C-alpha positions in Angstrom: 0.1 0.1 0.0 1.5 3.2 -1.0 0.1 6.6 0.2 1.3 10.1 0.7 1.2 12.8 3.5 0.6 16.3 3.3 4.3 17.1 3.8 5.3 15.5 0.5 6.3 12.0 1.9 5.6 8.9 0.0 5.1 5.9 2.4 4.9 2.2 1.7 2.9 -0.2 4.0 3.9 -3.8 3.7 0.9 -5.8 5.1 1.3 -9.6 5.9 -1.4 -11.2 8.0 -1.9 -9.1 11.0 1.6 -7.5 10.8 2.7 -4.5 8.9 5.9 -2.6 8.2 6.0 1.1 7.4 8.7 2.5 5.2 9.4 6.1 4.1 10.2 5.8 0.3 10.7 9.5 -0.6 10.4 13.1 0.5 9.8 15.4 -2.1 9.2 18.5 0.0 5.8 19.4 -1.9 2.4 18.1 -1.0 1.4 15.2 -3.3 -2.0 15.4 -4.8 -2.1 12.3 -6.9 -0.4 8.8 -7.0 -0.9 6.9 -10.3 0.6 3.5 -11.0 1.4 2.3 -14.5 -0.6 -0.5 -15.9 2.1 -3.0 -15.1 2.8 -1.6 -11.6 6.5 -0.8 -12.2 6.2 3.0 -12.2 4.4 5.4 -9.8 3.7 8.9 -10.9 3.5 11.5 -8.1 1.8 14.7 -9.0 2.3 17.7 -6.5 -0.1 20.5 -5.5 2.3 22.8 -7.4 2.1 21.0 -10.6 5.3 19.1 -10.8 5.4 15.3 -11.8 7.9 12.9 -10.4 8.5 9.1 -11.2 9.1 6.5 -8.7 10.3 2.9 -9.5 9.7 0.7 -6.4 11.4 -2.3 -7.8 14.7 -0.4 -8.8 16.6 1.8 -6.8 13.5 3.5 -5.3 14.6 6.8 -6.3 12.2 9.6 -7.1 13.0 11.4 -10.4 11.5 14.8 -11.4 9.9 14.2 -14.9 7.9 17.4 -15.4 8.2 20.8 -13.7 5.4 23.3 -13.5 6.0 26.4 -15.7 3.5 29.0 -16.7 0.6 26.7 -16.1 0.4 24.0 -13.5 0.1 20.3 -14.4 -3.5 19.5 -13.0 -3.4 15.8 -13.9 -1.2 13.2 -15.3 -1.5 9.4 -16.3 0.1 6.8 -18.4 -0.8 6.2 -22.1 -1.4 2.5 -22.5 -0.3 -0.1 -23.6 3.1 0.1 -22.0 5.1 2.5 -19.7 6.7 4.7 -22.3 4.6 7.6 -22.3 2.4 9.7 -20.0 -0.1 12.5 -20.8 -0.7 15.5 -18.7 -3.2 18.5 -18.8 -2.8 21.9 -17.4 -5.1 24.2 -15.8 -5.2 26.3 -18.9 -6.2 23.3 -21.0 -2.9 22.3 -22.7 -2.6 18.5 -23.2 0.9 17.1 -23.5 2.5 13.7 -24.2 5.7 13.0 -22.5 8.3 10.3 -23.0 8.8 9.0 -19.4 12.5 8.0 -20.0 13.8 11.6 -19.9 10.7 13.9 -19.7 10.9 15.0 -23.5 7.7 16.6 -24.6 6.6 14.7 -27.8 3.3 16.5 -28.6 1.0 19.2 -27.1 -2.5 20.4 -28.0 -4.3 23.4 -26.5 -8.0 22.7 -26.1 -8.5 26.3 -25.2 -10.8 25.8 -22.0 -10.0 25.9 -18.4 -9.7 22.4 -16.8 -10.8 21.3 -13.3 -10.4 17.9 -11.7 -13.0 16.5 -9.3 
């Protein structure tokens, strides 16, 4: 079980039977608003309140890597493009939809839908 705290800490609870173990996986120093797992559960996207997107690979080094940084308009939401784990899509508050390469954060495509976006 992965969850985040208001302070920007990513926690992992390993539950086995009636026992559990808690581990702090990362501290990104920004409140995390969303956690999204890739379809094969190898990558976790962390979206912050400030609009920055990080990747976390639990099975590898467990290191958090900044993928996208908020610029003129904060990233409101992000998710994986399926099938696979190569790409993600994000949308900004101003309505710009972008496709990113997860490997290095390269923006591959963008489209402005010209409306303000809200997430519920």
